DRENKEZA-235867 format. One line per 2 residues: number of its first residue (from 0); for each residue x, y, z of N, C-alpha, C. Coordinates in steps of 0.1 Angstrom, whole numbers. Example, Ala and Ser with C-alpha at 12.3 -4.5 7.8 and 13.67 -1.06 7.14 Angstrom:
! residues 2
0	132/-57/78/123/-45/78/132/-33/78 ~ 128/-22/71/137/-11/71/129/0/79
! end
This chain:
! residues 243
0	-88/241/-34/-74/230/-35/-74/219/-36 ~ -89/206/-37/-89/196/-42/-83/195/-60
2	-88/198/-62/-85/202/-77/-73/206/-83 ~ -63/218/-77/-52/220/-72/-41/206/-67
4	-47/204/-59/-38/187/-56/-38/178/-68 ~ -47/174/-69/-55/169/-81/-40/168/-93
6	-37/181/-100/-36/188/-108/-18/183/-104 ~ -15/186/-91/3/183/-89/6/168/-91
8	-8/165/-88/-3/149/-78/-5/144/-100 ~ -7/146/-108/-10/139/-124/1/146/-130
10	9/158/-128/19/163/-125/32/157/-125 ~ 32/150/-110/41/145/-105/42/128/-113
12	30/127/-116/33/112/-119/39/108/-135 ~ 32/122/-140/40/121/-153/49/123/-156
14	59/135/-148/71/136/-146/78/123/-145 ~ 74/116/-132/76/99/-129/77/92/-140
16	73/90/-149/71/82/-159/81/84/-172 ~ 82/102/-175/87/105/-186/105/98/-180
18	107/100/-162/120/100/-162/124/85/-167 ~ 113/77/-159/111/66/-159/114/55/-171
20	107/61/-182/107/58/-197/121/62/-199 ~ 129/72/-195/139/77/-207/154/67/-197
22	152/61/-186/158/48/-183/158/40/-187 ~ 151/32/-195/146/25/-192/153/21/-209
24	156/37/-216/159/37/-229/172/44/-233 ~ 179/41/-225/195/45/-222/203/36/-222
26	213/39/-235/226/30/-242/230/29/-228 ~ 238/15/-228/242/6/-219/254/2/-225
28	268/7/-221/278/-2/-231/282/-15/-224 ~ 284/-25/-233/286/-34/-227/302/-36/-230
30	308/-33/-234/322/-30/-227/328/-15/-230 ~ 341/-23/-217/343/-7/-210/362/-4/-214
32	361/-9/-229/369/-12/-235/385/-10/-226 ~ 385/-14/-216/397/-21/-205/399/-34/-207
34	390/-42/-205/394/-55/-201/383/-60/-203 ~ 374/-74/-203/363/-83/-201/356/-86/-189
36	353/-74/-183/346/-73/-172/333/-76/-181 ~ 327/-80/-169/309/-84/-178/304/-93/-185
38	313/-103/-191/317/-109/-203/323/-126/-195 ~ 315/-133/-201/323/-148/-197/331/-157/-209
40	335/-158/-208/340/-174/-221/332/-182/-211 ~ 326/-189/-222/325/-206/-221/325/-213/-233
42	325/-224/-232/338/-236/-239/334/-248/-234 ~ 342/-260/-242/340/-274/-235/352/-274/-226
44	357/-283/-220/365/-284/-213/381/-283/-221 ~ 378/-292/-223/395/-296/-232/400/-283/-244
46	391/-272/-245/394/-260/-245/398/-248/-234 ~ 393/-249/-223/394/-241/-213/412/-231/-208
48	419/-241/-215/428/-237/-210/438/-226/-224 ~ 428/-227/-231/431/-219/-247/430/-205/-244
50	437/-197/-248/429/-184/-249/427/-182/-263 ~ 419/-178/-270/412/-169/-283/405/-156/-278
52	403/-155/-272/392/-136/-267/400/-127/-257 ~ 405/-117/-261/408/-108/-257/412/-93/-256
54	420/-86/-248/415/-72/-246/429/-63/-260 ~ 426/-58/-271/441/-53/-269/434/-43/-280
56	441/-32/-279/443/-16/-281/429/-9/-277 ~ 422/-13/-269/405/-9/-262/390/-15/-273
58	401/-26/-278/392/-36/-285/394/-51/-282 ~ 383/-57/-284/380/-71/-282/388/-80/-295
60	392/-88/-296/399/-97/-302/401/-111/-303 ~ 397/-112/-317/395/-128/-315/408/-137/-327
62	414/-143/-323/422/-146/-331/426/-166/-329 ~ 425/-170/-338/427/-181/-334/431/-184/-351
64	440/-176/-355/449/-186/-367/462/-198/-362 ~ 462/-205/-369/470/-209/-372/469/-219/-359
66	456/-225/-352/455/-232/-341/438/-236/-346 ~ 432/-245/-356/421/-250/-356/415/-259/-346
68	426/-264/-338/419/-274/-328/414/-267/-320 ~ 402/-267/-323/394/-260/-306/375/-264/-308
70	369/-266/-302/353/-264/-307/347/-248/-305 ~ 333/-249/-305/334/-234/-304/335/-229/-289
72	339/-221/-293/341/-208/-277/335/-192/-281 ~ 333/-193/-270/323/-181/-269/322/-169/-256
74	321/-159/-261/322/-148/-252/312/-143/-252 ~ 305/-144/-237/290/-140/-233/284/-130/-224
76	277/-129/-226/275/-118/-213/270/-122/-204 ~ 271/-113/-188/268/-121/-176/252/-121/-179
78	247/-106/-185/234/-98/-182/221/-112/-195 ~ 214/-111/-191/204/-112/-202/190/-101/-208
80	195/-105/-214/184/-90/-223/170/-99/-236 ~ 163/-90/-234/150/-92/-242/147/-87/-253
82	134/-76/-249/137/-63/-265/146/-52/-260 ~ 153/-49/-274/168/-46/-267/171/-41/-286
84	178/-33/-286/189/-27/-293/203/-23/-291 ~ 207/-32/-298/222/-34/-301/227/-28/-313
86	240/-23/-302/247/-22/-319/264/-21/-319 ~ 273/-22/-319/282/-26/-322/290/-24/-338
88	307/-23/-335/316/-22/-348/318/-34/-347 ~ 325/-42/-358/332/-51/-361/341/-51/-371
90	358/-52/-371/368/-55/-380/366/-71/-383 ~ 367/-65/-398/373/-84/-404/380/-78/-414
92	390/-95/-420/403/-94/-424/401/-106/-435 ~ 406/-100/-445/406/-102/-458/411/-120/-454
94	421/-118/-450/431/-133/-453/420/-141/-438 ~ 412/-141/-428/409/-147/-421/394/-151/-423
96	398/-169/-427/389/-185/-428/378/-183/-426 ~ 376/-178/-412/367/-183/-403/359/-178/-400
98	347/-185/-391/329/-180/-388/328/-167/-380 ~ 320/-157/-373/316/-161/-360/303/-150/-368
100	301/-146/-351/286/-146/-348/280/-133/-337 ~ 268/-135/-338/263/-121/-323/250/-135/-317
102	257/-137/-311/241/-152/-308/231/-136/-300 ~ 216/-137/-300/209/-127/-293/195/-141/-287
104	189/-137/-272/187/-140/-262/191/-156/-265 ~ 202/-158/-264/206/-174/-265/214/-176/-255
106	216/-193/-249/222/-195/-231/231/-203/-232 ~ 241/-210/-230/249/-222/-230/245/-228/-219
108	247/-236/-223/244/-257/-217/256/-255/-213 ~ 264/-264/-205/276/-267/-200/270/-279/-201
110	259/-287/-199/263/-303/-199/259/-306/-213 ~ 245/-301/-218/245/-307/-234/252/-310/-237
112	261/-323/-239/271/-329/-252/284/-318/-248 ~ 289/-315/-237/297/-315/-235/297/-297/-230
114	290/-292/-230/288/-278/-234/284/-274/-247 ~ 272/-267/-245/269/-264/-264/256/-249/-261
116	258/-241/-269/252/-229/-270/240/-230/-280 ~ 225/-230/-273/210/-227/-273/210/-217/-279
118	202/-210/-290/198/-202/-294/201/-193/-310 ~ 200/-181/-313/194/-177/-324/206/-168/-327
120	213/-164/-339/229/-160/-339/225/-152/-354 ~ 233/-140/-351/232/-133/-366/245/-138/-375
122	246/-135/-384/262/-143/-390/270/-131/-391 ~ 282/-138/-387/291/-122/-396/304/-139/-403
124	305/-137/-415/308/-144/-424/320/-133/-430 ~ 333/-139/-430/345/-126/-432/350/-131/-446
126	352/-146/-448/352/-147/-463/344/-147/-473 ~ 356/-139/-485/352/-127/-493/339/-138/-500
128	335/-147/-502/331/-151/-516/316/-152/-506 ~ 312/-152/-494/305/-153/-488/302/-146/-476
130	306/-130/-477/305/-119/-468/289/-114/-466 ~ 284/-120/-483/272/-114/-484/259/-118/-472
132	263/-132/-468/259/-144/-453/254/-134/-443 ~ 261/-121/-440/267/-115/-429/252/-102/-427
134	240/-112/-415/231/-101/-411/220/-109/-416 ~ 224/-124/-420/211/-133/-421/212/-140/-406
136	201/-147/-401/201/-154/-391/200/-171/-388 ~ 206/-174/-381/210/-187/-379/210/-194/-371
138	201/-207/-365/197/-213/-354/205/-227/-345 ~ 213/-218/-340/224/-230/-331/218/-240/-320
140	204/-235/-320/192/-247/-311/194/-262/-315 ~ 203/-273/-309/201/-281/-307/196/-291/-318
142	180/-283/-315/165/-295/-321/172/-286/-337 ~ 173/-274/-339/170/-269/-346/186/-268/-360
144	191/-257/-360/209/-258/-363/204/-265/-381 ~ 204/-247/-388/199/-244/-397/196/-229/-400
146	193/-223/-411/190/-209/-409/175/-203/-413 ~ 174/-195/-403/162/-199/-400/160/-184/-410
148	168/-169/-411/166/-164/-424/178/-159/-434 ~ 178/-168/-442/163/-172/-455/161/-188/-445
150	147/-189/-446/138/-202/-441/148/-219/-447 ~ 158/-225/-437/164/-238/-451/166/-246/-439
152	164/-257/-444/167/-270/-440/176/-272/-428 ~ 188/-269/-432/202/-273/-424/212/-260/-423
154	225/-264/-429/235/-251/-428/237/-246/-440 ~ 235/-253/-451/238/-249/-463/234/-236/-466
156	239/-232/-477/229/-218/-479/237/-216/-492 ~ 226/-218/-504/236/-213/-516/234/-199/-520
158	237/-201/-532/248/-187/-538/237/-179/-541 ~ 225/-185/-547/211/-175/-549/204/-169/-537
160	208/-170/-526/203/-163/-519/213/-150/-515 ~ 219/-147/-527/228/-139/-518/228/-121/-527
162	218/-112/-522/212/-97/-521/221/-93/-531 ~ 213/-87/-542/214/-73/-547/223/-62/-547
164	219/-60/-529/223/-52/-526/232/-54/-508 ~ 244/-50/-505/247/-52/-495/262/-45/-491
166	262/-45/-479/282/-41/-480/286/-43/-468 ~ 302/-48/-471/310/-56/-462/323/-47/-463
168	328/-47/-456/340/-42/-447/354/-46/-446 ~ 366/-41/-456/380/-48/-445/386/-42/-441
170	396/-49/-434/403/-32/-422/405/-24/-427 ~ 417/-30/-443/416/-17/-450/405/0/-459
172	394/-8/-451/386/0/-459/374/7/-444 ~ 379/2/-429/368/9/-419/363/-4/-412
174	357/2/-403/347/-9/-392/336/-11/-401 ~ 331/-19/-397/312/-23/-399/304/-21/-390
176	296/-19/-395/282/-15/-378/272/-22/-381 ~ 270/-32/-372/257/-41/-373/244/-39/-362
178	236/-35/-363/219/-33/-357/216/-46/-348 ~ 211/-53/-343/199/-61/-339/191/-60/-335
180	178/-56/-335/163/-53/-330/158/-64/-329 ~ 152/-69/-311/147/-75/-312/137/-75/-299
182	122/-73/-303/109/-64/-301/101/-77/-299 ~ 94/-79/-292/83/-92/-291/94/-106/-301
184	86/-114/-311/91/-119/-321/95/-111/-332 ~ 95/-102/-334/101/-95/-345/116/-91/-340
186	124/-94/-358/137/-94/-352/144/-92/-368 ~ 153/-76/-362/159/-70/-373/172/-63/-371
188	180/-69/-385/192/-69/-386/196/-57/-395 ~ 204/-50/-391/214/-38/-396/220/-40/-406
190	234/-40/-413/248/-42/-422/250/-27/-424 ~ 256/-20/-424/260/-9/-425/253/0/-432
192	246/-2/-425/230/13/-432/222/0/-439 ~ 220/-10/-443/213/-20/-450/202/-29/-439
194	193/-33/-445/189/-38/-438/189/-53/-440 ~ 195/-62/-436/197/-71/-439/184/-85/-435
196	176/-84/-425/167/-91/-419/154/-82/-412 ~ 146/-87/-415/129/-78/-405/122/-90/-408
198	119/-99/-396/114/-109/-394/106/-111/-386 ~ 92/-120/-382/86/-124/-378/88/-136/-372
200	94/-136/-357/105/-151/-360/93/-161/-344 ~ 77/-155/-344/67/-159/-334/70/-173/-338
202	64/-182/-343/66/-199/-352/84/-201/-345 ~ 89/-193/-346/99/-206/-342/106/-197/-336
204	102/-193/-325/113/-185/-312/105/-191/-301 ~ 90/-191/-303/81/-195/-295/84/-212/-295
206	86/-224/-305/85/-235/-304/88/-241/-294 ~ 87/-252/-291/89/-263/-284/106/-263/-277
208	112/-265/-289/125/-262/-284/135/-248/-278 ~ 130/-238/-281/132/-229/-272/125/-229/-261
210	117/-232/-258/113/-226/-248/116/-245/-240 ~ 119/-255/-244/128/-260/-235/140/-257/-232
212	151/-250/-241/165/-245/-235/162/-229/-229 ~ 147/-221/-230/152/-214/-221/157/-198/-232
214	154/-201/-244/162/-193/-255/147/-184/-268 ~ 151/-174/-276/143/-173/-277/135/-162/-275
216	132/-161/-265/124/-156/-259/129/-137/-254 ~ 145/-143/-242/149/-139/-236/167/-149/-234
218	172/-138/-231/190/-147/-227/199/-139/-229 ~ 215/-143/-233/225/-136/-233/223/-135/-247
220	233/-124/-250/244/-118/-258/250/-124/-256 ~ 261/-133/-270/271/-137/-269/283/-138/-281
222	298/-136/-286/301/-135/-303/309/-146/-300 ~ 309/-152/-313/311/-163/-318/324/-164/-320
224	332/-182/-319/347/-185/-327/339/-200/-328 ~ 338/-198/-344/331/-214/-351/340/-225/-346
226	342/-235/-345/347/-247/-343/352/-250/-353 ~ 368/-254/-348/375/-255/-361/376/-251/-371
228	375/-234/-370/381/-225/-379/390/-211/-368 ~ 400/-207/-383/411/-201/-376/402/-185/-382
230	406/-179/-374/395/-167/-372/406/-154/-368 ~ 398/-143/-376/407/-131/-366/400/-124/-372
232	393/-114/-356/384/-100/-361/385/-93/-347 ~ 380/-80/-343/380/-73/-333/360/-68/-336
234	358/-61/-324/349/-57/-319/354/-46/-313 ~ 345/-35/-314/346/-27/-306/335/-21/-305
236	327/-8/-293/314/-4/-295/302/-7/-290 ~ 305/-18/-287/294/-27/-286/284/-18/-268
238	268/-11/-276/259/-6/-268/251/-14/-263 ~ 237/-15/-254/226/-17/-255/214/-11/-251
240	205/-10/-254/194/1/-252/183/-8/-247 ~ 171/-9/-236/160/-23/-235/150/-14/-239
242	143/-23/-246/127/-14/-252/118/-20/-241
! end
């Protein structure tokens, strides 16, 4: 009987672990298709009365066309994430000259500079001449403000970094797929099935600046409207699973 009891206990524990593992890896929708529940708009005081982020036809729409007078305006998840796989779709427009991006493991400081996002960002760049930047990693952290992948000293990224193989679609061609995978200090980005970044960020994401602002290892996900930009872009099918 004792051996049988031990066998039953082992089976029960194994079943519990399997169920727990399944739940831990279950996909969760970050956008309900109806409103911005679960998200908060973060921006500086002069921009708080302006509306750039809305929901239209079951999609998140950012539209600042004809309205360049603004600083960065962010749509930020209320939840924080550490190790995860994030998948989303975005629709880009050829006549949209502005820049966008997806912050991860980031945090908005309401005090610093009147309001500032710190943390890494996966770039989304609709302008056709540089759409190849999409999927590369920039750092908004105040002490960094530079490209991390490729590693560059500032915001400037020359055409020589344009890859031979990449795929970017505009509205008449359909939606783009973006995947961001963070596990430990390793970050991988995939755009339309093509790996754009496969990066060990331990030396950067764990440095003094990121620790100071409590970003790089854990934080929020956010969608960006870049300062002084005219941007039109749509998002849908935003889902995440914790790893």
